[in-house]
C-alpha positions as CSV (number, residue, x, y, z in Angstrom):
1,M,178.8,-183.1,-190.7
2,L,182.6,-181.5,-189.0
3,I,185.5,-181.8,-191.5
4,A,188.6,-180.6,-189.6
5,S,192.8,-180.0,-191.1
6,D,195.5,-179.0,-189.3
7,S,198.1,-176.9,-190.8
8,S,200.0,-179.3,-192.5
9,A,196.8,-179.7,-194.9
10,T,195.6,-182.6,-193.4
11,R,191.9,-183.0,-194.2
12,A,189.5,-185.4,-192.1
13,E,185.6,-185.7,-191.9
14,G,183.8,-186.6,-188.9
15,T,180.5,-186.0,-186.6
16,V,179.5,-183.8,-183.6
17,T,179.2,-186.5,-180.7
18,A,178.3,-184.0,-178.1
19,V,178.0,-180.2,-177.1
20,N,178.9,-179.1,-173.6
21,S,176.5,-177.6,-172.7
22,L,178.3,-174.8,-170.5
23,I,179.6,-171.9,-172.8
24,D,182.9,-170.1,-171.4
25,E,181.3,-166.8,-171.1
26,A,185.1,-164.9,-171.0
27,T,185.9,-166.6,-173.9
28,R,182.5,-167.5,-175.4
29,N,183.8,-170.6,-176.4
30,V,182.1,-174.6,-176.1
31,Q,183.7,-178.1,-175.8
32,V,182.6,-179.9,-178.4
33,Q,183.8,-183.6,-179.4
34,A,184.3,-185.4,-182.5
35,T,184.3,-188.7,-184.1
36,F,186.8,-189.1,-187.0
37,S,187.7,-192.0,-188.8
38,N,191.2,-192.4,-188.6
39,S,192.8,-195.0,-190.7
40,K,195.9,-193.5,-191.3
41,G,196.4,-192.7,-187.9
42,K,197.4,-188.9,-189.0
43,L,194.9,-187.1,-186.1
44,R,196.3,-187.3,-182.5
45,A,194.8,-186.7,-179.3
46,G,196.1,-182.6,-178.3
47,M,196.3,-181.6,-182.1
48,Y,194.9,-178.0,-183.0
49,V,193.2,-178.1,-186.3
50,T,190.8,-175.5,-187.6
51,V,187.4,-176.7,-188.2
52,L,184.6,-176.1,-190.1
53,I,181.1,-176.9,-189.1
54,L,178.1,-177.6,-191.1
55,T,174.8,-177.8,-189.1
56,G,172.1,-178.3,-191.6
57,R,170.7,-178.6,-195.1
58,Q,169.2,-175.8,-196.5
59,H,165.4,-176.6,-197.2
60,P,162.3,-174.1,-199.3
61,V,159.9,-173.4,-196.4
62,F,156.4,-171.5,-196.7
63,A,156.0,-168.7,-194.8
64,V,152.5,-167.0,-194.5
65,P,151.1,-164.4,-193.2
66,A,150.7,-165.0,-188.8
67,S,146.5,-164.5,-189.4
68,A,146.6,-167.1,-192.5
69,I,147.2,-170.1,-189.1
70,N,143.8,-170.9,-187.0
71,Y,145.0,-171.3,-183.4
72,A,143.4,-174.4,-182.2
73,P,144.0,-177.1,-178.5
74,Y,143.5,-179.5,-181.1
75,G,145.7,-178.6,-183.4
76,N,147.1,-175.6,-185.9
77,S,145.6,-175.5,-189.7
78,V,145.6,-172.9,-193.1
79,F,142.5,-173.2,-195.3
80,I,143.9,-173.8,-199.0
81,V,141.8,-172.7,-201.3
82,E,140.5,-174.5,-204.5
83,M,138.4,-176.0,-206.6
84,I,135.0,-178.2,-204.5
85,K,132.8,-180.3,-205.8
86,G,128.9,-179.2,-204.5
87,P,125.9,-181.9,-203.6
88,D,125.0,-180.5,-206.8
89,G,128.0,-181.6,-208.7
90,K,128.9,-178.8,-209.8
91,E,132.8,-176.9,-208.9
92,Y,133.0,-173.3,-206.8
93,K,136.2,-172.0,-205.5
94,G,136.0,-173.6,-201.5
95,V,138.2,-174.4,-198.6
96,R,139.7,-177.0,-197.1
97,Q,140.9,-176.6,-194.0
98,Q,144.4,-178.4,-193.8
99,F,146.0,-178.9,-190.8
100,V,149.6,-178.0,-190.7
101,K,153.6,-178.4,-188.4
102,L,154.5,-175.0,-188.2
103,G,158.4,-173.8,-186.8
104,R,159.7,-170.9,-186.1
105,A,158.3,-167.0,-186.5
106,Q,160.3,-163.5,-187.1
107,G,158.0,-160.8,-187.4
108,D,154.4,-161.3,-188.6
109,Q,155.4,-164.7,-190.6
110,V,154.8,-168.1,-189.5
111,V,156.7,-170.9,-190.9
112,I,154.8,-173.9,-192.4
113,T,157.1,-176.7,-192.5
114,E,154.0,-179.7,-193.6
115,G,150.8,-179.7,-194.5
116,V,151.4,-177.6,-197.3
117,K,152.4,-178.3,-201.2
118,P,154.5,-176.3,-203.7
119,G,151.5,-174.5,-205.9
120,E,148.4,-174.6,-203.3
121,E,146.3,-171.0,-202.1
122,V,146.4,-170.0,-198.6
123,A,143.5,-167.7,-197.6
124,T,145.6,-165.7,-195.3
125,S,142.6,-163.3,-194.0
126,G,139.4,-164.4,-191.8
127,V,140.1,-167.7,-191.2
128,F,138.2,-167.7,-188.4
129,K,134.7,-167.4,-190.0
130,L,135.8,-169.9,-192.6
131,R,134.5,-173.5,-191.8
132,P,135.4,-176.4,-194.9
133,N,134.1,-175.6,-198.0
134,A,132.5,-173.2,-197.5
135,A,132.6,-170.8,-200.5
136,V,135.0,-168.3,-200.8
137,K,135.8,-165.3,-203.1
138,V,139.6,-163.5,-203.9
139,N,139.6,-160.3,-202.9
140,N,143.9,-159.9,-203.3
141,T,143.2,-155.4,-203.0
142,I,143.5,-155.5,-199.4
143,M,146.6,-157.9,-198.3
144,P,148.0,-158.8,-194.5
145,S,150.8,-157.7,-193.0
146,D,153.4,-159.2,-193.0
147,S,157.2,-158.4,-192.4
148,T,160.4,-159.7,-190.8
149,A,160.4,-156.5,-188.6
150,P,157.4,-154.8,-188.5
151,K,157.2,-151.5,-186.5
152,P,153.6,-150.0,-184.5
153,E,152.1,-147.5,-186.2
154,D,152.5,-145.0,-183.2
155,S,156.7,-145.2,-182.5
């Protein structure tokens, strides 16, 4: 969404339809084309306007330590810790492999955009040793590095 207003306080909402791929190095400006509804004829070609561009919606994301991701050629996954019913009918704490879509990474954290629901417990260490339905014991005394700006120990 794009909101433009001129010096006479005329406001209009429109949509960005094209963005030039070249940026002027001297001014750091980029040319943008937008489409506005102009039923009252208040907007004219060549007018100067102040523009506010809303680039996206905020939505909650799940950030997990990079050590929680099982990277594989057939798809990235995490292991969800939950109660599983065994072949004998008894329940035990185990893991379920869940394929996920990843977003951006920052430091030791990786964003999961799809595949994990709120409230699910994700295994963050030793995922290379886990297999689907494996029994686990949760030990939160040692946590993996989970910093957005990690620094090496020897620096």
